[in-house]
N, C-alpha and C positions, 0 to 999 in steps of 0.2 A: 844828697844825705846819704851816707852808708848806714846801715842799721846796725844797731847794737846786738848782735846776735855772735853764739857761739858755737862750735861743732865738737862733738865728743864722738870719737871712733871704737866702737863696739864689737869691731870684726874679730878681733880674739877671743870674745865670749859669745857670741851670737854668730855661727857660723853660715856657710851658704846652702848647706843641708837645712839648718834653722828656717832661714829665709825662704826656702823653697817649700817648706811646710807651712810657715806662715801665708803664703801666697795661695796655696792649696785650700787652706781653712777660708780664705777672703772668697776666694772662688765658690767653695761649696756655701758660704753665707749667702752670698749674691744668687745662687741657683736657687735655694731656698726661699727666697723673697725677703731676706733680712736686710733690707736698706730702703732709706728714704725715698720717696715719691717725689718731696716737694725739695730736693736739695741736688746737688750735681749727681750726675751718675756715674759711677754707682757709689755712693757712701752707705757703709753699714750702718745700721740703727741700734746695735748692741755696743756696750763697753767690751770690744774685744779684747783687751788686757785682762777681763777677767775670765776668759776661757780657760779651761782646765787642762794645760798643759806645758810642759818646761819651757818651751819656745815663748808662750805667752807671759809667762811668768820672768823671763828672762828681759823680754822687751819692757815691761813693767819696771821691773827695777831697774834696768838700764837709764830709764826715763828717768826716774826719780832721783836716781844718782846724778845724773847729769843735770838736772834742775838744782840741787844741792850744789853741785859746783858752779854752776853758772852764776847762783846767789853767793856763793863764797860762804856758806854755811848751811847747816843743816836746818830744815823748816818745819815747823809745826803742819802738818798736811791736814786740810779740812777734806779733801775730796782730788779723787785721780778720775778724767772721764778720758776715752779713748773710742776711737771708730778707725777704719779703715776707707781706704778709697781704691777702686780699681777703675781705670779710665784707658781710653786710649781713642784714635781718630774713628774709630767705629761708632764712638758716643761722644762725639765733638759738640760742646755746648759754646754759645756767643762767650768770648774771656770775659767780656766787660761785666757779665752776670754773674762772674765768679767771686767777686771782691767782698771779703768778708774778716771779721774781728771775733777774737774771743771773750774780750772783756764784758761781758753784759751782765754779772753780778758784781755791781761796785761797792758792795760789803766785804769783800775780799780780794787779796792780792792774788796775782796768776801768770804763769809762765806758759806759753805754747811750745809745741815740738813736731817737728816732722820728721819720719824715720824712712830712710827709701831702701825700700825691701826687694824690688825690681824694677828696673829700667830697661826696656828693650835698646834703648839707644843714649849713650851718655853723653849729652850736650849741654854746654852752657845754659842755653835758654829752655831747658824740660826740667829745673828745678822749681824754687819757689821764687815769685815776684813779691818784693815789697813796696807799698806804699806809705810810710810811716805817717805822713801828715794826712791821710784820706786818698782815694781814688781819683777824688776831683784834682787833686795837685798834679802837677807834672813830675816832680821828685821821685822817682821810681829806683829800683833797685834788684837786677833779676841775681839770685843766690843759684850757682850750680849745684846739682845735686852731689851727694856722696853716699854712694852705695854701703850700707850697713854702719851708718852714722845717724846721729841725733843732730838736728840744729835746733837751738834752744832760743828762745825770743821772749820779750814780753807781750803778753795777751792781746795789746792793746792794738798792736801792729796790723794795719792793713795789710793783707796777703791773697794771692790767690795761685792755683797751679802755674807751672811754666808752661810754655808751650809744647803742646801733643806734636809729634814728628811720625808716629808709627801707629799701625792698625793692632800691632801686639799688645797687651795689657800692661799696663803700668801699675804698680802697687805701693802704696805708701800706708805708714799706719801714723795716725796724729792724735796728740793728746794735749789735755789741759791740767796742770797741777795747781790748784788752790790751797792757798794757806794764810 
């Protein structure tokens, strides 16, 4: 079963230079210890799209617009939460431990998104793997990554990072929009 997800390309507005600054910001957050210790290494523990710079503002607005386009209408936003994820084979974890979804608050509807800021190698299996019916089910879909683009999907989809193939850091920004 293929998931109901859509891609939105922001490369004309968020440049390679912008993405490089985003990656440097995330690396500094990790260096400063601003990451969860009970989550996959290294997932930041602050709302990264709240950082005060044009690059993070562009990411936040592009995420919101992508969610509106996914919904086919403007939504009344209740919250936007974001984080970043820096990982590589240097910090490899058992992949079965990485399954998760973001629909924890049943009082709101929500969309989730992943933005690929930097990938050392662009391979089909290094994107995001989805298991819409849950990780116990065999139906899976590996969505290849696209640098500079948001992939938007319903927050109740189970997913996990794709297969790591490099010791060079991979950087993604992830976000949830509650409406």
